[in-house]
C-alpha positions as CSV (number, residue, x, y, z in Angstrom):
1,M,-28.7,-2.5,89.2
2,E,-31.6,-1.5,87.0
3,L,-32.9,2.0,87.9
4,S,-36.6,2.6,88.5
5,E,-38.5,4.7,86.0
6,R,-38.7,7.5,88.6
7,K,-35.0,7.5,89.2
8,K,-34.5,7.6,85.4
9,K,-36.8,10.6,85.1
10,I,-34.9,12.4,87.9
11,L,-31.6,11.6,86.3
12,R,-32.7,12.9,82.9
13,A,-34.1,16.1,84.5
14,V,-30.7,16.7,86.3
15,V,-28.7,16.1,83.1
16,E,-30.8,18.3,80.9
17,S,-31.1,21.1,83.4
18,Y,-27.4,21.1,84.1
19,V,-26.6,21.1,80.4
20,Q,-28.7,24.2,80.0
21,T,-27.7,26.2,83.1
22,A,-24.3,24.8,84.2
23,E,-25.6,25.1,87.7
24,P,-26.2,22.2,90.3
25,V,-29.8,21.1,90.2
26,G,-32.0,21.0,93.3
27,S,-35.1,19.0,94.3
28,K,-37.5,21.9,93.7
29,A,-36.3,22.3,90.1
30,I,-36.5,18.6,89.5
31,L,-40.1,18.5,90.7
32,E,-41.0,20.9,87.9
33,L,-38.9,19.4,85.2
34,A,-39.6,15.7,85.9
35,E,-43.3,16.2,86.4
36,L,-43.5,13.8,89.3
37,K,-46.3,13.8,91.8
38,V,-44.2,13.1,94.8
39,S,-42.9,15.2,97.7
40,S,-39.6,17.1,97.9
41,A,-38.5,14.6,100.5
42,T,-39.0,11.7,98.1
43,I,-37.0,13.6,95.4
44,R,-34.2,14.2,97.9
45,N,-34.1,10.5,98.8
46,E,-33.9,9.5,95.1
47,L,-31.1,12.0,94.6
48,A,-29.2,10.5,97.5
49,D,-29.6,7.0,96.0
50,L,-28.5,8.2,92.6
51,T,-25.5,9.8,94.1
52,E,-24.6,6.7,96.1
53,L,-24.9,4.6,92.9
54,G,-22.5,6.9,91.2
55,Y,-24.9,8.6,88.6
56,L,-24.8,12.0,90.3
57,E,-22.3,14.1,92.2
58,Q,-22.8,16.8,94.9
59,P,-20.2,19.6,94.6
60,H,-21.0,20.9,98.1
61,T,-23.0,19.6,101.0
62,S,-25.8,22.1,100.6
63,A,-25.7,22.3,96.8
64,G,-27.8,20.5,94.3
65,R,-26.6,17.6,92.2
66,I,-24.7,17.4,88.9
67,P,-24.3,14.4,86.6
68,S,-21.3,12.1,86.9
69,P,-19.6,10.5,83.8
70,K,-21.6,7.4,84.6
71,G,-24.8,9.4,84.7
72,Y,-24.0,11.0,81.3
73,R,-23.4,7.5,79.9
74,L,-26.7,6.2,81.0
75,Y,-28.4,9.3,79.7
76,V,-26.8,8.9,76.3
77,N,-27.5,5.2,76.1
78,E,-31.1,5.1,77.4
79,L,-32.7,8.4,78.3
80,M,-31.7,10.9,75.5
81,E,-34.5,11.6,73.0
82,E,-33.6,11.7,69.3
83,Q,-33.4,15.3,68.1
84,R,-34.8,16.1,64.7
85,L,-33.3,18.9,62.7
86,S,-35.5,21.4,60.9
87,L,-35.6,21.4,57.1
88,E,-33.6,24.6,57.1
89,E,-30.9,23.2,59.4
90,T,-30.6,20.0,57.2
91,R,-30.3,22.2,54.1
92,Q,-27.6,24.4,55.6
93,I,-25.6,21.4,56.8
94,N,-25.9,19.5,53.5
95,E,-24.8,22.6,51.6
96,A,-21.8,23.0,53.9
97,L,-20.8,19.3,53.6
98,H,-21.1,19.1,49.8
99,L,-19.8,22.6,48.8
100,K,-16.1,21.7,49.4
101,M,-16.3,18.4,47.5
102,K,-18.2,20.0,44.6
103,E,-15.5,22.7,44.4
104,L,-12.8,20.0,44.6
105,D,-14.4,17.9,41.8
106,K,-14.9,21.0,39.6
107,V,-11.4,22.3,40.1
108,I,-9.8,18.9,39.3
109,D,-12.0,18.4,36.3
110,Q,-11.2,21.9,34.9
111,A,-7.5,21.3,35.7
112,G,-7.5,18.2,33.5
113,K,-9.1,20.0,30.6
114,M,-6.6,22.8,30.9
115,V,-3.7,20.4,30.9
116,S,-5.0,18.7,27.8
117,Q,-5.3,22.0,26.0
118,L,-1.8,23.1,27.1
119,T,-0.1,19.8,26.0
120,N,-2.4,18.6,23.1
121,Y,-2.5,15.2,24.7
122,P,-5.2,13.3,26.6
123,A,-5.1,14.3,30.2
124,F,-6.4,12.7,33.4
125,A,-6.8,14.0,37.0
126,L,-8.0,12.4,40.2
127,A,-8.2,13.2,43.9
128,G,-6.6,10.1,45.3
129,G,-3.2,8.6,46.1
130,V,-0.5,8.0,43.6
131,R,0.1,4.6,45.3
132,R,-1.8,2.0,47.1
133,T,-3.0,3.1,50.6
134,T,-2.4,0.9,53.7
135,I,-3.4,1.0,57.3
136,R,-0.5,2.3,59.4
137,R,-2.0,1.7,62.9
138,F,-5.2,0.4,64.7
139,D,-6.3,1.8,68.0
140,L,-9.2,0.3,69.8
141,I,-10.9,2.3,72.6
142,M,-13.3,0.7,75.2
143,V,-16.6,2.5,75.5
144,D,-18.3,-0.1,77.8
145,A,-18.5,-3.8,78.1
146,N,-20.5,-4.2,74.9
147,S,-19.0,-1.5,72.6
148,F,-15.7,-0.1,71.5
149,I,-14.4,2.4,69.0
150,T,-11.9,1.5,66.2
151,V,-9.6,4.2,65.0
152,A,-7.7,3.4,61.8
153,M,-4.8,5.6,60.6
154,T,-3.6,5.2,57.0
155,D,-0.1,5.6,55.7
156,S,-1.3,8.9,54.1
157,N,-2.4,10.1,57.6
158,V,-6.1,9.8,57.0
159,V,-7.8,8.9,60.3
160,K,-11.2,7.2,60.4
161,N,-13.2,5.8,63.3
162,K,-16.2,3.6,63.9
163,L,-18.3,2.6,66.9
164,F,-19.0,-1.1,67.2
165,H,-21.8,-2.6,69.4
166,L,-21.4,-6.2,70.5
167,P,-24.0,-8.8,71.5
168,A,-21.6,-10.2,74.2
169,E,-19.3,-8.5,76.7
170,L,-15.7,-7.8,75.9
171,S,-13.0,-7.2,78.6
172,E,-10.2,-4.6,78.4
173,P,-7.5,-7.4,78.2
174,Q,-9.4,-9.0,75.3
175,L,-9.5,-5.6,73.5
176,Q,-5.8,-5.1,74.1
177,L,-5.0,-8.5,72.7
178,L,-7.2,-7.7,69.6
179,T,-5.3,-4.5,69.1
180,T,-2.0,-6.3,69.3
181,L,-3.1,-8.9,66.7
182,L,-4.5,-6.3,64.3
183,N,-1.3,-4.2,64.5
184,S,0.9,-7.3,64.0
185,S,-1.0,-8.8,61.1
186,F,-3.0,-6.2,59.2
187,V,-0.9,-3.0,59.0
188,G,1.1,-2.3,55.9
189,K,-1.4,-4.4,53.8
190,T,-3.1,-3.0,50.7
191,L,-6.8,-3.5,50.1
192,D,-6.1,-6.6,47.9
193,E,-3.9,-8.1,50.6
194,L,-6.3,-7.8,53.5
195,T,-8.7,-10.6,52.5
196,P,-6.0,-13.3,52.1
197,E,-4.4,-12.2,55.4
198,L,-7.9,-12.5,57.1
199,M,-8.3,-16.0,55.7
200,R,-4.9,-17.0,57.0
201,V,-5.7,-15.6,60.5
202,A,-9.0,-17.5,60.4
203,E,-7.2,-20.8,60.5
204,H,-5.7,-20.1,63.9
205,A,-8.2,-17.7,65.6
206,A,-11.1,-18.9,67.8
207,G,-14.6,-18.3,66.5
208,S,-15.4,-15.3,68.8
209,S,-12.0,-13.7,68.2
210,Y,-12.2,-14.2,64.5
211,G,-15.6,-12.4,64.5
212,L,-14.1,-9.3,66.2
213,I,-11.1,-9.4,63.9
214,S,-13.3,-9.6,60.8
215,L,-15.4,-6.7,62.0
216,V,-12.4,-4.4,62.3
217,V,-10.7,-5.6,59.1
218,S,-13.9,-5.1,57.2
219,F,-14.0,-1.5,58.4
220,A,-10.4,-1.0,57.4
221,M,-11.2,-2.4,53.9
222,E,-14.1,0.2,53.6
223,V,-11.7,3.0,54.6
224,L,-9.1,1.9,52.0
225,D,-11.8,1.4,49.3
226,D,-13.2,4.9,49.8
227,I,-9.8,6.5,49.6
228,E,-8.6,4.5,46.5
229,N,-11.8,4.6,44.5
230,S,-11.8,8.3,43.7
231,P,-13.3,9.3,40.4
232,V,-10.9,9.9,37.5
233,Y,-11.5,12.9,35.2
234,T,-10.3,12.5,31.6
235,A,-10.2,15.2,29.0
236,G,-9.1,15.6,25.4
237,T,-9.1,11.9,24.6
238,S,-9.6,12.7,20.9
239,H,-6.2,14.5,20.9
240,I,-4.6,11.2,20.5
241,L,-5.8,11.2,16.8
242,D,-3.7,14.4,16.2
243,H,-0.4,12.4,16.4
244,P,0.9,10.3,13.6
245,E,1.6,7.3,15.9
246,Y,-2.1,6.8,16.2
247,Q,-3.3,7.1,12.6
248,D,-4.0,3.4,12.8
249,V,-7.7,3.5,13.9
250,G,-7.6,0.2,15.7
251,K,-4.6,1.3,17.8
252,A,-6.1,4.6,18.6
253,Q,-9.5,3.1,19.5
254,K,-7.8,0.7,21.9
255,L,-6.1,3.5,23.8
256,M,-9.1,5.7,23.8
257,S,-11.3,2.9,25.1
258,Y,-8.8,2.3,27.9
259,L,-8.7,6.0,28.9
260,S,-12.5,5.9,29.3
261,E,-12.4,3.0,31.9
262,E,-12.0,4.8,35.2
263,Q,-11.2,1.9,37.4
264,K,-8.5,0.5,35.1
265,L,-6.9,3.9,34.7
266,A,-7.0,4.5,38.5
267,R,-5.3,1.1,39.1
268,S,-2.6,1.9,36.7
269,L,-1.9,5.1,38.6
270,A,-1.4,3.2,41.9
271,L,2.3,3.8,41.7
272,P,5.1,4.0,44.3
273,A,5.7,7.4,45.8
274,M,7.3,9.7,43.3
275,G,10.5,11.7,43.6
276,D,11.1,14.9,45.6
277,D,9.9,17.0,42.7
278,N,6.6,15.1,42.7
279,T,6.8,14.3,39.0
280,R,7.3,11.0,37.3
281,I,7.7,9.9,33.7
282,L,6.8,6.4,32.6
283,I,8.0,5.4,29.1
284,G,6.6,2.5,27.1
285,P,7.1,-0.8,28.9
286,E,7.6,0.9,32.2
287,N,3.8,1.3,32.4
288,V,1.9,-1.2,34.4
289,A,-1.1,-1.6,32.0
290,D,-0.6,-3.5,28.7
291,E,-2.7,-0.8,26.9
292,L,0.0,1.8,27.8
293,K,3.1,-0.3,26.8
294,D,3.8,1.7,23.7
295,T,2.8,5.1,25.2
296,S,4.4,7.5,27.7
297,V,2.7,8.8,30.8
298,V,3.8,11.9,32.6
299,L,2.5,12.4,36.2
300,A,2.6,15.1,38.8
301,S,1.1,14.8,42.3
302,Y,-0.5,17.6,44.3
303,D,-1.6,18.0,47.9
304,I,-5.3,18.1,48.6
305,G,-5.0,18.4,52.4
306,D,-5.9,16.1,55.3
307,G,-3.0,13.9,54.3
308,L,-4.5,13.2,50.8
309,K,-2.7,13.6,47.5
310,G,-4.1,13.8,43.9
311,V,-2.4,13.1,40.6
312,I,-2.6,14.9,37.2
313,G,-1.0,13.6,34.1
314,V,-1.0,13.1,30.3
315,V,-0.8,10.1,28.0
316,G,0.9,10.3,24.6
317,P,3.3,8.7,22.2
318,T,6.8,8.0,23.4
319,R,7.8,10.8,21.1
320,M,7.0,13.5,23.5
321,D,8.7,16.7,24.7
322,Y,9.1,15.4,28.2
323,A,10.7,18.5,29.6
324,K,8.0,20.9,28.5
325,V,5.2,18.5,29.5
326,A,6.7,17.8,32.9
327,A,7.2,21.5,33.5
328,K,3.6,22.4,32.7
329,L,2.3,19.5,34.8
330,S,4.5,20.4,37.7
331,Y,3.3,24.0,37.6
332,V,-0.3,23.0,37.5
333,A,0.2,20.5,40.4
334,D,1.9,23.2,42.4
335,G,-0.9,25.5,41.8
336,L,-3.5,22.9,42.8
337,S,-1.6,22.3,46.1
338,K,-1.5,25.9,46.9
339,L,-5.2,26.4,45.9
340,F,-6.4,23.6,48.2
341,G,-4.0,24.9,50.9
342,Q,-5.5,28.3,50.5
343,T,-2.1,29.9,50.0
344,E,-0.9,32.1,47.2
345,L,-0.7,30.5,43.7
346,P,2.8,30.1,42.4
347,T,4.3,32.9,40.3
348,P,4.9,31.6,36.8
349,K,8.3,31.9,35.3
350,T,8.5,33.6,31.9
351,E,10.7,32.5,29.2
352,K,13.0,35.5,29.8
353,E,13.4,34.6,33.5
354,E,14.3,31.1,32.6
């Protein structure tokens, strides 16, 4: 049933007054708030109708009215006016949102430079996974007949959600069926594997079902893409020229060029989970990228928080003091984990203590 404009004004007045005062709202207050030129008796009749329709509730017989969940929903969907923030409020929020990320980027960049200086090798650092991320679980939550929320949890425990509005109505059983299909076909798939799987499902799904599946899977792909495409910070690339293995200018240039290509380097770091000590050494042909087949890469992972990990490492000739390099990287990674976790930094071991 479509509410009259007067009923909508009264409902809006009740919601906004109750939000401000936390007290049931009576007809006298509504006359002032809704600016209606009607009698108190008319207001009381409209309140009774709204209560009978389920938009309002009356805690006590003699008390005023308070909004019901149904009333809040109508208010949010149709009656609520858009609030505009002041310039000062937007400035404060933007600073708060960007401060942590700016600090994160700065710390990771500086850590890469420090590692390069410590090891005399080109170094790289990024805030991202050391392996391909996948979706662990989908949860779909019904909002109303034309909208639902998708919650996607990754295997690194990152949780993202998105509200979808639909042109046609969707029933609860349909939503449950969609949830089952998504969790049976699209979990455990990397970003590169989701599109082929979506094409496979398209061969069997009906048009409307496929449209819903495509909406949710596209959102999942956005989530994985955002997580995996973190910037890579490189430092000390020219250090490669300090080693006799790279006196050949062509050979050195090929490696230096590769290290400058962020996306290629990021893909080569999409490795399986590392050992318990969070370090890994890849020697020569063990590297994924052809450009690294005659080099060694030493990696150490660190915790950023919110289920995310970063990786820091160096690239150099296979003739490398792996123990020293791994020890330095492990210490730096441990320090980064504690820094982002806001705990005490690790106490360094001196040569005498060792």
